[in-house]
N, C-alpha and C positions, 0 to 999 in steps of 0.2 A: 677831411684830412686835418691834421694838426701841424702847424708850422714848427719846424725844428731849428730854425735860424732866422734872424731878421738883420738886415743891414742895407747896404747900398751897392750899386754897380757904379764904379768910378769910370766915366767915359768922357774924356775931354773936359769941358766945363760943366758937364752934367754929374749929378749924384742921384742916381735913380733909386728911390727906396723900394725894396722888395722883401718878400718873405719866401723862405725856401721850404719845400715839402719833399719828403722822400717819394721818388717817382716809381719805386718798385717795392714789392713786399713778398716775402717768402711764404708759400702756402703748404709747408710740410705738415704731414699728419703727425701729431705728437706721439712718440713712442718712448715711454719711460723705462728705465731699468727698475725691475721689481723683483722681489723675493719669490721664487717659483713656488715655495711651499704654501704661502698664504697671500700672495699678491701685494704685499706691503711695499711701498715706495722705498727704494734704496737711495739714501741721501749722502751727499759728499760733504764732509766737514773740512774746514780749514784748520789744519793741525800744524803746529810748529815742529819742524824736524829736529830741533835741539832738545826741547823738554817734553815733546809728545803731547802737549796740552792744546786744546782747541782755542783758537785766537778770536776774540770778539772783534767786530768791525772797527771799533774805536781805537784799537791797539795796532792796527795795520797801517804801514806806510810803504812808500816805494823804496826799492833798493837796487843799486847798480853793483853787479858782481865784479870784483877786481881779481885779476890773476893771482893765485896763491891762496884764495879762499876768503879774503876780506870782502866786506860789503859796505858800500857808501849809502847811508840812509838819507833819503830825501823826503821831507814832509810836504803835505799838501800846500802849506803856506809858502814854502820855498819855491815849489813849482809854480804857484800862482804869481810869484814876484818876477818870474822870467819875462823878458820883453816879448810881447806878442803884437802882431799887426792889429789894426783896428777892425771894426766890423764893416769892412769894405772889400768888395770883389774888385781887386785892382787889375785893370787890363794892361797886359805887357806887350801885346802885339797881335797880329792876325795872320793866319795861314790857311791854305785850302784844307778841307776836311780829309781829303785823300792823302795828305802828307802825314797824317797821324795814324799809326797802327793801333787797332782796337786794344792791343795788349796794355796800352798805357792807361786805359780808362778803368776806374775802380767802382764808382757808385754814381747814380743819377739823381738829380734833384730838380723838381719843377720850381721855377721862379715866378711868383705872382707879384704884380706891381701894387704898391699902395695907391689909393685913389689919386693922390696928387702927382704921382709919377707915371700915370697911364700913358700920356702922350709921348714923353721921351722914351718910355719903354717900347711902345709900338714903333716909333721912329727907329730905334736901335735894332729891333727885330727885323724890320723891313730892310735896313741897311745890310744886315748880315745875310739875309736871303738873296738879295739882288747881287751882292758882291760874290756870293758863293764861298764865303770865308767863315771860319770860326775864330773866336777870340781866345787867346791864351791868357790865363789869369793866375793870380795867386790869391788865396783866401784862407782865413783861419776858421777851421771847424773842429769842434770837440777839443779845444785847447791845443791844436796843432796846425801849423801852416802847411798848406798843400798846394800843389799845382792843380790847375783846372782848365776847363775849356767851356766856352759858352756857344751853344748851337741852338737852332730853332727847330721845334717839332710841333706841328699843328698850331702854328702861330704863337706857341709858348716858348720862351727862352728856357733852355735846360742847362743846368750846371753839371758838367761831368767832372768829378774829382779825378785826379790823375796820380800816378806813382812818380816818385823821384827817380832820376836815372839810375842811381845805385840800387834801386829796388827791383829793377828788371834783370833777371838772371840770364846769363849767356848759355844758349843751348849748344854746348861743345860736344856734339855727338861725332863719333868716328866716321860715319858715312859722309859727313860734309866734306871730308878731305879725301874721300876715295874717288877713283876714276871709274864711274859707272857708265857702261856702254848702252845708250838709248838709241835704238834704230829709228830712222825717220818715219817708217811705216807704222811702227808701234805708237809713236807720238801722235801721228795724224788720227789713228783710230781712237786714241784716248781723248783727243780734242773733240772729235766728232761726237763721241758718246756724251761728253759733258754738254755740248751744244744741244743735243737731242733732248736731254733731261732738264734743260734750263727753262725756267718759267718765272712768274711773278711770285714774290715772297708772300705767302699766306700762312701765318703761324697757326691758324685754326686747323690746318691739315696735319698737324703734328701733335696729337693728344698725348697726355702723360699717361701712358699705359700702365706703368708701375703703380702710380697713385690710384688709378681706377681699380686695378687688381687688388691692391691693399685694402681699399675701402670695401670692396666686395667680400674679401676674406673676413674683415672685421664684422660686417653686417651679418654674414652667415653664422658667425660664432655667437653674436648677440641673439639672433633669431633661434639658434639651437640651445640657448641658455648655457653656453660654454663660457661662463664668467665666474669670477671669484669675488667675494666681498672681503677686502683687505682687513676690515675690522671685525669680521665674523667671529674669529677666535677670541678676540678681546671681549666682544659682547657676550659670547657664550660663557667665558670665564667670569665676566661681571655678573651674569645671571646666576651662575653657580655660587659665587660669593654672596650674592644678595639672598638667595634661598638659604644658604648655610647660616647667614647672619640672622635671617628671620626665624629659622629653626632654633638657633641658639637663644634668640630673644624669647621665643615661645616657651622653650624649656625653662629659661630663667623665670619667666612669668608664672609658669605652672608650679615651679618649685616655691616661688614666693607665695602663691595662693595656698599651696599645701602647708607651708610653714605657718601662714596666717591662720588657717583652719586648725592646725594642730595646736597652735598657741591659744586660740580661742577655746578649744576643747579643754586644754589644760587649765585655763583660767576658770572655765565653767565648772570643771571637776573640783578645782580648789575651792571655788565659791560654794558648791554643793556640800563639799566636805566640811567647810567652815560652818554652814548653816546646820548641818547634822550635829556637829560637835556642840554648837550653841544650844541646840534643842535638847540634847541629852543633858547638858549641864543645867538647863532650866528645869528639866524633869527631876533631876536628882535634888535640886533645891526645894521643889515642892514636896517631894517625898519626905524630907527630913523635917519639915515644919510640923509642930504638935497640933 
């Protein structure tokens, strides 16, 4: 794994040096948007809606839309100058894990101690486990401060980034305010059914059936040669152009050879004619001599 962040855990008088690694990874099968006619990849271009021109990366900045249509431009330099917390996971307090609804959690990171911080890291990990608490923290990741929580999983401290309160939406659904009549017998049967189906959590019992079916579909198409070569048309066109160019070159060479032969024949004819003329002149000269 590659570390995505380095810093420290600020705990009392300790500053525990750690590295952060993404604890999860998505394993989606890549499906691209392609042109059905030839399988060519469909690319998305960044185009300015004002002039319709494609914008190179070096000309792009951040912008904040203002009501009325105006835009406040913010350069990378200006954004980098904003005050940001240091590279410290600052502990703000401790709470029971059961007090935090999972909806608050965004992404998980494993924290690995640097060699010199191993002992305080293990001490802090044991303290969290024996107390049954998690640490609420603030931390700056990807140029933005975020809430977080530190918990322990398999002896490893895990940083769970969290959402800010204003980022949690309120589920204001009508049924919450309705008077729903639930009979005691119905509730008991529902509870009994839940208890009968309750067991230990084993994620291996829940395979990704969609992924397996998609992989099978792709393999069957590959085995049946149901594939396209996106560059086949370009390659065929290139071959056609190459053959045409070679044919044209061959024709030009043939014309050049014919012209050279004709020129040589004409030169030979002129030379022969000149010799004949000279010979006749010489004969006439001898005939006139007494």
